[in-house]
C-alpha positions, 0 to 999 in steps of 0.5 A: 567120466568119460568124455566124448567129441560129437561131430555133425553128421550127414544122414539121408533125413536132411534138416534134422540133426544127427550126431557121431562120436569121434571115438566110437563112430556110433552116430544119433539122431537129436529128435531136434531139427536145424536152424533156419538156413542151414544148408541141406548138403555140403553140395549145394549152395541153394538149398536150405533147411526151413522148418524143417523140410529142404527148399530151393532158394531162387532168392539164392540162386538168380536167375540168367538174367541176374535176378532174384525172385523172392521165392522158395521151392521144397524139395 
């Protein structure tokens, strides 16, 4: 039995689970969503996945006054 090592693969479709084989480089869509709260992007700390949609959380981001309203905007 061949053994494969899978790593998370950043694909164009955010909030959906893709994995890539370290050995062959083949990527596969696992037909699952990532867990709620997972970042949409490695580069953006304020965008998180919620029910398969990428949202910008103003609660996480805050504003210039230091307040953090409890709201989210779907991207």
